[in-house]
C-alpha positions as CSV (number, residue, x, y, z in Angstrom):
1,M,120.1,94.3,45.4
2,S,117.3,96.5,46.0
3,E,113.8,95.2,46.7
4,P,111.1,96.0,44.2
5,H,108.7,98.6,45.1
6,N,105.2,97.4,45.9
7,R,102.8,98.9,43.4
8,S,99.4,99.2,44.8
9,S,96.7,100.2,42.3
10,A,94.1,102.7,43.4
11,P,90.5,101.4,43.6
12,D,88.7,101.9,40.3
13,T,85.7,103.7,41.5
14,A,83.6,106.3,39.6
15,P,83.1,109.6,41.2
16,A,80.1,109.7,43.4
17,G,78.9,112.8,41.7
18,S,78.5,111.2,38.2
19,A,76.4,108.3,39.5
20,A,74.0,110.6,41.2
21,S,73.8,112.7,38.1
22,A,72.8,109.6,36.0
23,D,70.1,108.6,38.4
24,S,68.7,112.1,38.4
25,R,68.3,112.0,34.6
26,R,66.3,108.7,34.6
27,P,62.5,109.2,34.8
28,P,60.6,107.7,37.7
29,A,59.1,104.2,37.2
30,W,55.5,105.5,37.5
31,V,56.1,107.9,34.6
32,I,57.1,104.9,32.4
33,I,54.1,102.9,33.4
34,V,51.6,105.7,32.7
35,G,53.2,106.4,29.4
36,A,52.9,102.8,28.3
37,L,49.2,102.8,29.3
38,V,48.5,105.9,27.3
39,A,50.2,104.5,24.3
40,A,48.1,101.3,24.5
41,V,44.9,103.3,24.8
42,L,45.8,105.3,21.7
43,A,46.6,102.2,19.7
44,V,43.2,100.6,20.6
45,G,41.4,103.8,19.6
46,I,43.2,103.9,16.2
47,I,42.2,100.2,15.5
48,V,38.6,100.8,16.5
49,G,38.4,103.9,14.3
50,V,39.8,102.1,11.3
51,T,37.5,99.2,11.7
52,G,34.4,101.4,12.3
53,T,34.9,103.3,9.0
54,G,35.7,100.3,7.0
55,L,39.3,101.3,6.1
56,G,41.3,98.4,4.8
57,T,38.2,96.6,3.5
58,G,36.9,99.1,1.0
59,V,33.4,98.7,2.6
60,K,31.9,101.4,4.7
61,N,29.6,100.2,7.5
62,P,26.0,101.3,7.3
63,P,24.8,104.1,9.6
64,P,23.3,103.0,12.9
65,V,19.5,102.7,13.2
66,I,18.0,105.6,15.0
67,G,14.9,105.0,17.0
68,T,13.0,101.8,18.0
69,P,11.7,99.5,15.2
70,V,8.0,99.2,15.1
71,A,6.6,95.7,14.4
72,S,3.8,95.3,11.8
73,P,0.4,94.9,13.6
74,P,-0.8,91.3,13.6
75,V,-3.7,90.3,11.4
76,T,-6.6,89.3,13.7
77,D,-9.5,89.7,11.2
78,P,-9.6,86.8,8.6
79,A,-11.2,89.2,6.2
80,E,-8.1,91.3,6.2
81,A,-5.8,88.4,5.4
82,L,-8.1,87.2,2.5
83,P,-10.4,90.0,1.3
84,V,-13.7,88.8,-0.1
85,R,-16.9,90.3,-1.4
86,D,-20.4,89.5,-0.3
87,P,-21.6,86.2,-1.8
88,V,-23.9,86.3,-4.8
89,K,-25.9,83.6,-6.6
90,P,-24.1,81.3,-8.9
91,D,-25.8,82.9,-12.0
92,A,-24.9,86.5,-11.0
93,P,-21.7,87.9,-12.7
94,V,-19.2,89.8,-10.5
95,E,-17.1,92.7,-11.7
96,I,-13.9,91.8,-10.0
97,V,-11.9,94.9,-11.1
98,P,-13.1,97.7,-13.3
99,G,-13.9,96.2,-16.7
100,V,-13.2,92.6,-15.8
101,T,-16.2,90.3,-15.0
102,V,-16.3,86.8,-13.5
103,S,-19.2,84.5,-14.1
104,L,-20.1,80.8,-13.5
105,S,-21.8,78.2,-15.7
106,P,-24.5,76.0,-14.1
107,F,-23.2,73.1,-12.0
108,E,-23.0,69.6,-13.5
109,A,-23.1,66.4,-11.6
110,V,-20.2,64.1,-12.8
111,E,-18.4,61.0,-11.5
112,G,-14.9,62.3,-10.6
113,E,-12.0,60.2,-11.7
114,A,-8.6,59.9,-9.9
115,K,-5.9,60.3,-12.5
116,V,-2.9,61.7,-10.5
117,P,-1.5,60.8,-7.1
118,G,-3.4,62.2,-4.2
119,E,-6.8,62.4,-6.1
120,I,-9.8,60.5,-4.7
121,A,-12.5,59.5,-7.2
122,G,-16.1,60.0,-6.3
123,P,-19.3,62.0,-6.9
124,S,-18.3,65.4,-8.1
125,I,-19.5,68.6,-9.6
126,R,-18.1,70.4,-12.7
127,F,-18.5,74.0,-13.7
128,T,-16.8,76.6,-15.8
129,V,-15.5,80.0,-14.7
130,T,-15.5,82.7,-17.4
131,I,-13.5,85.9,-17.2
132,D,-14.6,88.6,-19.6
133,N,-12.0,91.3,-20.0
134,G,-13.8,94.5,-21.0
135,S,-10.9,96.7,-20.1
136,K,-8.3,98.2,-22.4
137,D,-5.4,96.1,-20.8
138,V,-4.4,92.5,-20.8
139,A,-5.7,90.7,-17.8
140,D,-3.2,88.5,-16.0
141,L,-4.6,85.1,-14.9
142,T,-1.5,83.5,-13.6
143,Q,-2.5,84.2,-10.0
144,T,-6.2,83.4,-10.4
145,V,-7.3,80.5,-8.0
146,V,-10.6,78.7,-7.7
147,N,-11.7,77.0,-4.5
148,V,-14.9,75.2,-3.5
149,T,-16.5,74.4,-0.1
150,Y,-19.8,72.7,0.6
151,G,-22.3,72.2,3.4
152,D,-23.1,74.4,6.4
153,G,-19.6,73.8,7.8
154,Q,-18.0,74.9,4.5
155,T,-16.0,71.7,4.1
156,P,-13.2,72.2,1.5
157,A,-13.9,70.1,-1.6
158,L,-11.0,68.3,-3.3
159,P,-10.1,69.1,-6.9
160,L,-9.9,66.5,-9.7
161,T,-8.4,66.6,-13.1
162,E,-11.1,64.4,-14.8
163,P,-13.5,64.4,-16.3
164,G,-12.8,67.4,-18.4
165,S,-11.0,70.0,-16.2
166,K,-9.1,72.7,-17.9
167,A,-6.9,75.4,-16.4
168,F,-7.1,79.1,-17.1
169,P,-4.7,80.5,-19.8
170,A,-2.0,82.8,-18.6
171,S,-3.8,85.9,-19.7
172,V,-6.8,87.2,-21.6
173,A,-6.5,90.1,-24.1
174,A,-8.5,93.3,-23.9
175,G,-12.0,92.7,-25.2
176,E,-11.7,88.9,-25.1
177,Q,-12.9,86.1,-22.8
178,A,-11.1,83.2,-21.2
179,S,-12.4,80.3,-19.2
180,G,-11.3,77.4,-17.0
181,T,-13.3,74.3,-16.2
182,F,-13.1,72.7,-12.7
183,V,-14.1,69.4,-11.1
184,Y,-14.5,69.1,-7.3
185,T,-15.6,66.1,-5.2
186,V,-18.9,67.0,-3.4
187,P,-21.1,64.3,-1.8
188,K,-24.5,64.1,-3.4
189,D,-26.3,64.6,-0.1
190,Q,-24.3,67.8,0.7
191,R,-24.9,69.9,-2.4
192,G,-27.6,72.1,-0.9
193,V,-25.0,74.8,-0.2
194,V,-21.9,75.0,-2.4
195,T,-19.6,78.0,-2.4
196,V,-17.2,78.8,-5.2
197,T,-14.5,81.4,-4.5
198,V,-12.5,83.0,-7.3
199,D,-9.4,84.8,-6.2
200,Y,-8.5,86.9,-9.3
201,L,-5.4,88.6,-8.1
202,A,-3.5,89.1,-4.8
203,G,-4.9,92.1,-2.9
204,V,-8.2,92.1,-4.9
205,P,-11.3,91.0,-3.0
206,A,-12.3,87.6,-4.2
207,A,-15.6,86.9,-5.9
208,V,-17.8,84.5,-3.9
209,F,-20.7,82.5,-5.5
210,T,-23.0,80.6,-3.2
211,G,-26.0,78.4,-4.1
212,S,-27.3,74.9,-4.6
213,A,-25.6,72.4,-6.8
214,E,-28.5,69.8,-6.6
215,G,-30.4,68.6,-9.6
């Protein structure tokens, strides 16, 4: 009986030359890292470019402001903030704009009545402001404001609705007149100097009437 032959298998090893060849074809690690960084930078640039031009939203961003913005100069002169004319006597008419004249009636002494919240009854004066529109256009009175001060310190007088105040109409036609009647509280002993200011329209110097309301 013959003994079986021992079969020894040869070691399964790859040729050394093929492994070396595979390693030579693989790029170095630093090349892979640099390539990844370049790809990331390009991706960020594309995103910024799309966002900056407004793609995807349908809205294009406005162009950048060139230069340094210049702030408006502050108003330091009160006359610039609220332009006025030189004061005239209460019986002197004032041409507020070409063709449009403002005038006052004589002052009346009345007993002011408190009819609405915030009003304080007391000795008052009443007068009428008349606007004569001699121009060829309708005069807008919606912005016309009347104010009163009294005394040397120009103390603001408080308006009252009674007795007999009446607001301006919204406008006055060409060739027509319109009027408003006003009541303001003014102490009897401080009526030696009363100033009535009529602001006809924003940007137009106000008419100023100054005189005595005594008697």
